[in-house]
VONUNU-910087 format. One record per atom (N, C-alpha, C): x, y, z; atom name; residue number from 1. Coordinates in nm, 3 decimals. Layout:
<recs>
east:north:up:at:i
X:Y:Z:CA:NUM
...
</recs>
This chain:
<recs>
east:north:up:at:i
0.084:-0.118:0.000:N:1
0.000:0.000:0.000:CA:1
0.089:0.124:0.000:C:1
0.063:0.219:-0.091:N:2
0.147:0.339:-0.096:CA:2
0.128:0.428:0.026:C:2
0.236:0.491:0.068:N:3
0.232:0.583:0.182:CA:3
0.196:0.724:0.139:C:3
0.209:0.750:0.008:N:4
0.177:0.882:-0.046:CA:4
0.060:0.868:-0.143:C:4
-0.038:0.957:-0.127:N:5
-0.158:0.953:-0.209:CA:5
-0.152:1.063:-0.313:C:5
-0.167:1.024:-0.440:N:6
-0.173:1.122:-0.548:CA:6
-0.308:1.193:-0.539:C:6
-0.305:1.325:-0.533:N:7
-0.429:1.402:-0.526:CA:7
-0.475:1.439:-0.667:C:7
-0.593:1.497:-0.676:N:8
-0.645:1.550:-0.802:CA:8
-0.598:1.694:-0.824:C:8
-0.513:1.744:-0.735:N:9
-0.468:1.882:-0.742:CA:9
-0.340:1.894:-0.824:C:9
-0.349:1.973:-0.928:N:10
-0.233:1.999:-1.014:CA:10
-0.214:2.149:-1.025:C:10
-0.092:2.192:-1.000:N:11
-0.056:2.332:-1.015:CA:11
0.028:2.351:-1.140:C:11
0.074:2.475:-1.158:N:12
0.158:2.507:-1.273:CA:12
0.276:2.593:-1.228:C:12
0.393:2.564:-1.282:N:13
0.511:2.645:-1.253:CA:13
0.499:2.776:-1.331:C:13
0.493:2.887:-1.256:N:14
0.481:3.019:-1.318:CA:14
0.615:3.090:-1.331:C:14
0.710:3.057:-1.244:N:15
0.836:3.131:-1.239:CA:15
0.942:3.044:-1.174:C:15
1.064:3.058:-1.222:N:16
1.181:2.991:-1.163:CA:16
1.288:3.095:-1.137:C:16
1.363:3.077:-1.029:N:17
1.469:3.172:-0.999:CA:17
1.575:3.114:-0.909:C:17
1.677:3.193:-0.887:N:18
1.786:3.151:-0.800:CA:18
1.842:3.270:-0.726:C:18
1.904:3.241:-0.614:N:19
1.981:3.339:-0.540:CA:19
2.127:3.298:-0.557:C:19
2.205:3.384:-0.620:N:20
2.344:3.348:-0.648:CA:20
2.434:3.371:-0.528:C:20
2.399:3.471:-0.445:N:21
2.479:3.501:-0.327:CA:21
2.397:3.589:-0.234:C:21
2.444:3.602:-0.114:N:22
2.382:3.696:-0.020:CA:22
2.494:3.754:0.066:C:22
2.563:3.852:0.008:N:23
2.675:3.915:0.078:CA:23
2.627:4.012:0.185:C:23
2.517:4.081:0.158:N:24
2.468:4.181:0.252:CA:24
2.328:4.146:0.297:C:24
2.251:4.247:0.330:N:25
2.118:4.228:0.384:CA:25
2.016:4.197:0.276:C:25
2.036:4.251:0.155:N:26
1.937:4.230:0.050:CA:26
1.959:4.097:-0.020:C:26
1.850:4.045:-0.076:N:27
1.855:3.920:-0.151:CA:27
1.883:3.951:-0.297:C:27
1.980:3.884:-0.357:N:28
2.013:3.902:-0.498:CA:28
1.958:3.784:-0.575:C:28
1.830:3.791:-0.614:N:29
1.765:3.683:-0.689:CA:29
1.753:3.719:-0.836:C:29
1.740:3.617:-0.920:N:30
1.721:3.640:-1.063:CA:30
1.637:3.529:-1.123:C:30
1.560:3.563:-1.227:N:31
1.472:3.468:-1.294:CA:31
1.552:3.373:-1.383:C:31
1.497:3.253:-1.403:N:32
1.559:3.150:-1.488:CA:32
1.458:3.101:-1.591:C:32
1.508:3.056:-1.706:N:33
1.423:2.995:-1.808:CA:33
1.401:2.847:-1.785:C:33
1.493:2.783:-1.716:N:34
1.478:2.642:-1.677:CA:34
1.568:2.616:-1.558:C:34
1.539:2.507:-1.487:N:35
1.613:2.474:-1.367:CA:35
1.645:2.324:-1.366:C:35
1.767:2.286:-1.408:N:36
1.808:2.146:-1.396:CA:36
1.842:2.116:-1.250:C:36
1.780:2.014:-1.196:N:37
1.797:1.981:-1.055:CA:37
1.866:1.847:-1.038:C:37
1.966:1.845:-0.951:N:38
2.031:1.721:-0.909:CA:38
1.988:1.692:-0.766:C:38
2.039:1.587:-0.707:N:39
2.005:1.557:-0.568:CA:39
2.055:1.667:-0.473:C:39
2.146:1.751:-0.520:N:40
2.197:1.862:-0.439:CA:40
2.118:1.991:-0.461:C:40
2.013:1.986:-0.544:N:41
1.935:2.105:-0.574:CA:41
1.980:2.165:-0.706:C:41
1.969:2.298:-0.717:N:42
2.013:2.369:-0.837:CA:42
2.155:2.416:-0.810:C:42
2.250:2.358:-0.880:N:43
2.392:2.376:-0.850:CA:43
2.438:2.522:-0.843:C:43
2.378:2.610:-0.922:N:44
2.422:2.750:-0.925:CA:44
2.341:2.836:-0.829:C:44
2.291:2.778:-0.722:N:45
2.205:2.850:-0.627:CA:45
2.271:2.855:-0.491:C:45
2.249:2.963:-0.420:N:46
2.307:2.987:-0.288:CA:46
2.275:2.874:-0.190:C:46
2.155:2.815:-0.200:N:47
2.112:2.713:-0.104:CA:47
2.138:2.569:-0.151:C:47
2.208:2.549:-0.262:N:48
2.234:2.414:-0.313:CA:48
2.330:2.338:-0.222:C:48
2.329:2.208:-0.235:N:49
2.421:2.121:-0.164:CA:49
2.350:2.007:-0.094:C:49
2.422:1.899:-0.073:N:50
2.366:1.785:0.000:CA:50
2.361:1.813:0.149:C:50
2.454:1.897:0.197:N:51
2.454:1.938:0.337:CA:51
2.458:2.091:0.341:C:51
2.434:2.145:0.461:N:52
2.438:2.290:0.479:CA:52
2.474:2.319:0.624:C:52
2.519:2.440:0.654:N:53
2.538:2.478:0.795:CA:53
2.403:2.507:0.858:C:53
2.381:2.463:0.979:N:54
2.254:2.489:1.047:CA:54
2.236:2.639:1.067:C:54
2.109:2.679:1.076:N:55
2.076:2.821:1.090:CA:55
1.970:2.837:1.198:C:55
1.909:2.954:1.203:N:56
1.810:2.982:1.306:CA:56
1.688:2.891:1.299:C:56
1.660:2.830:1.183:N:57
1.544:2.741:1.169:CA:57
1.554:2.618:1.261:C:57
1.677:2.575:1.287:N:58
1.697:2.452:1.365:CA:58
1.786:2.477:1.487:C:58
1.781:2.598:1.539:N:59
1.870:2.637:1.649:CA:59
1.841:2.559:1.778:C:59
1.719:2.509:1.795:N:60
1.690:2.430:1.916:CA:60
1.743:2.287:1.903:C:60
1.784:2.247:1.783:N:61
1.841:2.114:1.765:CA:61
1.993:2.116:1.756:C:61
2.050:2.222:1.696:N:62
2.194:2.225:1.669:CA:62
2.252:2.364:1.694:C:62
2.375:2.371:1.741:N:63
2.443:2.501:1.746:CA:63
2.457:2.555:1.603:C:63
2.451:2.687:1.588:N:64
2.463:2.749:1.456:CA:64
2.589:2.701:1.385:C:64
2.577:2.677:1.255:N:65
2.685:2.634:1.166:CA:65
2.726:2.488:1.182:C:65
2.642:2.406:1.247:N:66
2.665:2.262:1.250:CA:66
2.630:2.206:1.112:C:66
2.713:2.119:1.056:N:67
2.682:2.061:0.926:CA:67
2.566:1.963:0.941:C:67
2.459:1.985:0.861:N:68
2.341:1.899:0.864:CA:68
2.296:1.870:0.720:C:68
2.207:1.774:0.706:N:69
2.148:1.740:0.575:CA:69
2.073:1.861:0.523:C:69
2.086:1.892:0.397:N:70
2.021:2.008:0.338:CA:70
1.882:1.973:0.286:C:70
1.781:2.005:0.363:N:71
1.642:1.988:0.320:CA:71
1.580:2.124:0.288:C:71
1.666:2.226:0.275:N:72
1.624:2.362:0.240:CA:72
1.692:2.404:0.109:C:72
1.690:2.312:0.012:N:73
1.755:2.340:-0.116:CA:73
1.678:2.442:-0.200:C:73
1.546:2.442:-0.185:N:74
1.461:2.527:-0.268:CA:74
1.356:2.598:-0.183:C:74
1.315:2.713:-0.230:N:75
1.207:2.789:-0.167:CA:75
1.091:2.795:-0.266:C:75
0.978:2.732:-0.229:N:76
0.861:2.727:-0.316:CA:76
0.756:2.824:-0.265:C:76
0.698:2.901:-0.354:N:77
0.600:3.003:-0.317:CA:77
0.474:2.984:-0.401:C:77
0.358:3.002:-0.340:N:78
0.231:2.997:-0.411:CA:78
0.202:3.131:-0.476:C:78
0.167:3.130:-0.605:N:79
0.141:3.255:-0.678:CA:79
0.027:3.334:-0.615:C:79
-0.078:3.265:-0.573:N:80
-0.193:3.332:-0.514:CA:80
-0.156:3.397:-0.380:C:80
-0.071:3.331:-0.303:N:81
-0.027:3.388:-0.176:CA:81
0.066:3.506:-0.198:C:81
0.149:3.499:-0.300:N:82
0.237:3.610:-0.335:CA:82
0.153:3.734:-0.371:C:82
0.043:3.712:-0.442:N:83
-0.046:3.823:-0.476:CA:83
-0.111:3.882:-0.351:C:83
-0.146:3.797:-0.255:N:84
-0.204:3.846:-0.129:CA:84
-0.103:3.930:-0.051:C:84
0.022:3.889:-0.050:N:85
0.127:3.967:0.018:CA:85
0.139:4.104:-0.049:C:85
0.143:4.105:-0.182:N:86
0.154:4.231:-0.256:CA:86
0.037:4.324:-0.223:C:86
-0.083:4.268:-0.219:N:87
-0.202:4.349:-0.189:CA:87
-0.192:4.409:-0.049:C:87
-0.152:4.328:0.048:N:88
-0.138:4.378:0.185:CA:88
-0.033:4.487:0.194:C:88
0.074:4.475:0.116:N:89
0.181:4.575:0.117:CA:89
0.145:4.699:0.037:C:89
0.034:4.693:-0.038:N:90
-0.004:4.807:-0.121:CA:90
0.079:4.818:-0.247:C:90
0.126:4.704:-0.298:N:91
0.207:4.701:-0.420:CA:91
0.130:4.629:-0.529:C:91
0.156:4.663:-0.654:N:92
0.093:4.594:-0.766:CA:92
0.137:4.449:-0.774:C:92
0.260:4.422:-0.736:N:93
0.316:4.286:-0.739:CA:93
0.438:4.281:-0.649:C:93
0.472:4.161:-0.606:N:94
0.597:4.136:-0.535:CA:94
0.679:4.044:-0.624:C:94
0.795:4.091:-0.663:N:95
0.885:4.012:-0.747:CA:95
0.932:3.891:-0.665:C:95
0.913:3.768:-0.715:N:96
0.959:3.651:-0.640:CA:96
1.108:3.654:-0.610:C:96
1.185:3.722:-0.693:N:97
1.330:3.733:-0.669:CA:97
1.358:3.807:-0.539:C:97
1.269:3.899:-0.498:N:98
1.288:3.971:-0.372:CA:98
1.278:3.879:-0.253:C:98
1.204:3.767:-0.268:N:99
1.187:3.672:-0.159:CA:99
1.292:3.561:-0.163:C:99
1.374:3.559:-0.266:N:100
1.469:3.450:-0.283:CA:100
1.399:3.322:-0.325:C:100
1.285:3.336:-0.393:N:101
1.208:3.218:-0.435:CA:101
1.284:3.140:-0.541:C:101
1.266:3.009:-0.538:N:102
1.320:2.920:-0.641:CA:102
1.213:2.886:-0.744:C:102
1.091:2.857:-0.694:N:103
0.981:2.814:-0.780:CA:103
0.853:2.881:-0.733:C:103
0.779:2.942:-0.826:N:104
0.646:2.994:-0.796:CA:104
0.546:2.904:-0.867:C:104
0.451:2.853:-0.790:N:105
0.351:2.759:-0.841:CA:105
0.212:2.817:-0.820:C:105
0.131:2.814:-0.924:N:106
-0.008:2.860:-0.912:CA:106
-0.100:2.739:-0.913:C:106
-0.219:2.758:-0.855:N:107
-0.324:2.656:-0.865:CA:107
-0.334:2.557:-0.751:C:107
-0.247:2.565:-0.651:N:108
-0.256:2.475:-0.536:CA:108
-0.302:2.555:-0.415:C:108
-0.419:2.526:-0.361:N:109
-0.473:2.605:-0.250:CA:109
-0.394:2.588:-0.121:C:109
-0.396:2.694:-0.039:N:110
-0.334:2.691:0.094:CA:110
-0.190:2.645:0.085:C:110
-0.119:2.697:-0.013:N:111
0.013:2.648:-0.050:CA:111
0.112:2.643:0.066:C:111
0.116:2.748:0.146:N:112
0.215:2.755:0.255:CA:112
0.190:2.654:0.366:C:112
0.078:2.585:0.359:N:113
0.044:2.486:0.461:CA:113
0.041:2.344:0.404:C:113
0.108:2.324:0.291:N:114
0.122:2.188:0.240:CA:114
0.190:2.105:0.348:C:114
0.147:1.980:0.367:N:115
0.204:1.902:0.477:CA:115
0.350:1.863:0.451:C:115
0.432:1.864:0.557:N:116
0.568:1.812:0.542:CA:116
0.564:1.671:0.483:C:116
0.659:1.642:0.398:N:117
0.673:1.515:0.324:CA:117
0.581:1.504:0.205:C:117
0.497:1.605:0.179:N:118
0.420:1.606:0.055:CA:118
0.518:1.612:-0.062:C:118
0.477:1.556:-0.174:N:119
0.558:1.560:-0.295:CA:119
0.491:1.645:-0.400:C:119
0.572:1.721:-0.473:N:120
0.527:1.795:-0.590:CA:120
0.602:1.734:-0.708:C:120
0.527:1.661:-0.791:N:121
0.590:1.588:-0.901:CA:121
0.558:1.657:-1.033:C:121
0.663:1.699:-1.103:N:122
0.649:1.770:-1.230:CA:122
0.638:1.671:-1.344:C:122
0.590:1.723:-1.457:N:123
0.591:1.645:-1.580:CA:123
0.733:1.592:-1.602:C:123
0.747:1.469:-1.641:N:124
0.880:1.411:-1.661:CA:124
0.934:1.344:-1.536:C:124
0.870:1.367:-1.420:N:125
0.906:1.293:-1.300:CA:125
0.989:1.366:-1.196:C:125
1.048:1.480:-1.228:N:126
1.124:1.553:-1.127:CA:126
1.034:1.576:-1.006:C:126
1.084:1.541:-0.887:N:127
1.000:1.545:-0.768:CA:127
1.068:1.620:-0.655:C:127
0.991:1.711:-0.594:N:128
1.036:1.790:-0.480:CA:128
0.959:1.745:-0.356:C:128
1.030:1.737:-0.244:N:129
0.969:1.699:-0.117:CA:129
0.959:1.823:-0.029:C:129
0.839:1.849:0.023:N:130
0.818:1.962:0.113:CA:130
0.884:1.930:0.246:C:130
0.968:2.021:0.294:N:131
1.026:2.006:0.427:CA:131
0.935:2.071:0.530:C:131
0.924:2.203:0.526:N:132
0.841:2.274:0.623:CA:132
0.805:2.411:0.569:C:132
0.717:2.477:0.640:N:133
0.678:2.613:0.604:CA:133
0.799:2.705:0.614:C:133
0.810:2.794:0.517:N:134
0.916:2.894:0.518:CA:134
0.866:3.015:0.596:C:134
0.941:3.059:0.691:N:135
0.899:3.169:0.777:CA:135
0.939:3.303:0.717:C:135
0.858:3.407:0.735:N:136
0.899:3.539:0.690:CA:136
1.025:3.583:0.766:C:136
1.114:3.650:0.697:N:137
1.236:3.695:0.763:CA:137
1.270:3.836:0.718:C:137
1.374:3.889:0.773:N:138
1.411:4.029:0.750:CA:138
1.473:4.054:0.613:C:138
1.533:3.953:0.550:N:139
1.604:3.976:0.424:CA:139
1.510:4.019:0.311:C:139
1.397:3.950:0.287:N:140
1.304:4.001:0.185:CA:140
1.251:4.139:0.221:C:140
1.227:4.163:0.351:N:141
1.178:4.294:0.393:CA:141
1.275:4.403:0.352:C:141
1.406:4.380:0.370:N:142
1.507:4.478:0.333:CA:142
1.513:4.496:0.181:C:142
1.499:4.387:0.108:N:143
1.503:4.394:-0.038:CA:143
1.382:4.471:-0.090:C:143
1.265:4.445:-0.035:N:144
1.143:4.517:-0.076:CA:144
1.155:4.664:-0.039:C:144
1.207:4.691:0.079:N:145
1.223:4.831:0.123:CA:145
1.316:4.907:0.029:C:145
1.421:4.842:-0.018:N:146
1.514:4.909:-0.111:CA:146
1.445:4.938:-0.245:C:146
1.358:4.846:-0.290:N:147
1.288:4.863:-0.418:CA:147
1.170:4.959:-0.405:C:147
1.100:4.956:-0.291:N:148
0.981:5.038:-0.269:CA:148
0.984:5.093:-0.126:C:148
1.056:5.202:-0.106:N:149
1.067:5.259:0.030:CA:149
0.930:5.277:0.095:C:149
0.924:5.236:0.222:N:150
0.801:5.247:0.299:CA:150
0.714:5.123:0.296:C:150
0.748:5.024:0.213:N:151
0.666:4.904:0.201:CA:151
0.729:4.780:0.263:C:151
0.860:4.775:0.270:N:152
0.929:4.654:0.318:CA:152
0.909:4.624:0.464:C:152
0.896:4.728:0.545:N:153
0.885:4.708:0.690:CA:153
0.763:4.625:0.729:C:153
0.659:4.626:0.645:N:154
0.537:4.551:0.675:CA:154
0.542:4.407:0.623:C:154
0.654:4.368:0.559:N:155
0.659:4.237:0.495:CA:155
0.637:4.121:0.591:C:155
0.707:4.120:0.703:N:156
0.697:4.004:0.793:CA:156
0.554:3.977:0.836:C:156
0.481:4.082:0.872:N:157
0.341:4.065:0.912:CA:157
0.255:4.024:0.792:C:157
0.279:4.085:0.676:N:158
0.199:4.055:0.556:CA:158
0.221:3.913:0.508:C:158
0.342:3.860:0.527:N:159
0.377:3.727:0.475:CA:159
0.357:3.615:0.577:C:159
0.313:3.646:0.696:N:160
0.293:3.543:0.798:CA:160
0.196:3.435:0.746:C:160
0.244:3.311:0.741:N:161
0.163:3.200:0.692:CA:161
0.144:3.197:0.542:C:161
0.217:3.283:0.468:N:162
0.203:3.292:0.323:CA:162
0.337:3.287:0.250:C:162
0.445:3.257:0.317:N:163
0.581:3.266:0.262:CA:163
0.621:3.143:0.182:C:163
0.533:3.043:0.175:N:164
0.564:2.922:0.100:CA:164
0.629:2.816:0.186:C:164
0.697:2.722:0.122:N:165
0.759:2.609:0.189:CA:165
0.901:2.590:0.137:C:165
0.983:2.526:0.218:N:166
1.115:2.485:0.172:CA:166
1.104:2.340:0.124:C:166
1.195:2.302:0.035:N:167
1.186:2.168:-0.024:CA:167
1.325:2.119:-0.066:C:167
1.331:1.989:-0.092:N:168
1.454:1.927:-0.141:CA:168
1.419:1.831:-0.255:C:168
1.521:1.797:-0.334:N:169
1.502:1.716:-0.454:CA:169
1.505:1.567:-0.419:C:169
1.395:1.498:-0.448:N:170
1.390:1.353:-0.430:CA:170
1.422:1.280:-0.560:C:170
1.379:1.337:-0.674:N:171
1.412:1.279:-0.804:CA:171
1.461:1.391:-0.894:C:171
1.577:1.368:-0.954:N:172
1.638:1.468:-1.040:CA:172
1.556:1.490:-1.166:C:172
1.577:1.606:-1.228:N:173
1.508:1.639:-1.352:CA:173
1.521:1.787:-1.380:C:173
1.446:1.834:-1.479:N:174
1.450:1.974:-1.519:CA:174
1.311:2.034:-1.502:C:174
1.306:2.152:-1.440:N:175
1.181:2.227:-1.428:CA:175
1.183:2.342:-1.527:C:175
1.064:2.372:-1.584:N:176
1.049:2.484:-1.676:CA:176
0.917:2.555:-1.647:C:176
0.911:2.686:-1.669:N:177
0.782:2.755:-1.655:CA:177
0.677:2.691:-1.746:C:177
0.556:2.684:-1.694:N:178
0.446:2.625:-1.768:CA:178
0.423:2.478:-1.739:C:178
0.520:2.411:-1.676:N:179
0.504:2.269:-1.645:CA:179
0.399:2.248:-1.536:C:179
0.326:2.138:-1.549:N:180
0.231:2.099:-1.446:CA:180
0.303:2.028:-1.333:C:180
0.257:2.046:-1.210:N:181
0.307:1.973:-1.094:CA:181
0.188:1.916:-1.019:C:181
0.197:1.789:-0.984:N:182
0.088:1.721:-0.915:CA:182
0.126:1.700:-0.769:C:182
0.029:1.724:-0.682:N:183
0.050:1.712:-0.538:CA:183
0.021:1.570:-0.491:C:183
0.115:1.514:-0.414:N:184
0.100:1.384:-0.347:CA:184
0.116:1.411:-0.198:C:184
0.026:1.358:-0.116:N:185
0.031:1.385:0.028:CA:185
0.045:1.255:0.107:C:185
0.108:1.263:0.225:N:186
0.120:1.143:0.309:CA:186
-0.018:1.097:0.356:C:186
-0.035:0.967:0.361:N:187
-0.162:0.912:0.409:CA:187
-0.151:0.891:0.560:C:187
-0.190:0.992:0.636:N:188
-0.189:0.984:0.781:CA:188
-0.277:1.094:0.838:C:188
-0.327:1.072:0.957:N:189
-0.406:1.176:1.022:CA:189
-0.313:1.284:1.075:C:189
-0.368:1.399:1.108:N:190
-0.289:1.507:1.166:CA:190
-0.241:1.466:1.305:C:190
-0.121:1.509:1.343:N:191
-0.063:1.477:1.472:CA:191
-0.144:1.542:1.583:C:191
-0.176:1.466:1.688:N:192
-0.253:1.516:1.800:CA:192
-0.177:1.511:1.930:C:192
-0.047:1.491:1.925:N:193
0.034:1.477:2.044:CA:193
0.035:1.598:2.135:C:193
0.009:1.715:2.080:N:194
0.010:1.836:2.161:CA:194
-0.125:1.862:2.228:C:194
-0.227:1.783:2.195:N:195
-0.362:1.804:2.252:CA:195
-0.365:1.772:2.399:C:195
</recs>
């Protein structure tokens, strides 16, 4: 019996991008026409690699800069949620590059709350595994503020629960704008241990 259930939900890749470096406070992202992915992610991306130094996301598990498995290879953002952030900020649009997004996907509801271990499988079989929700942080806020003074400071509040998810590559392949991606979810009830 399969542990992952293929849903009837299919989204579409609207945008691909990469962050080449982050020397300062602002995010230096750029759009891509295609994204060849290996098990280490997108090789020319700041977050690529099989391992990474631990950061504030896992500070209760590891001291900062401990080498750990890289399950934060990619940043996936829902197009509809990106539009909601832009509306809250009073902007016509928010460039996904300002958020350091890797992939923008439209058509999947409640995108930032996709369950951990869900799979997004693209045409041709390239498959991404959802790690966890991506939290709003100060770096996109600074990038937005530089592009639109007076708007960046509200980013963290505007993006709460809408910043997308982080993911890693389970099956190698190439992503391109316009490709369909199908959602597969773990077959299990929600955890009730905290009740």
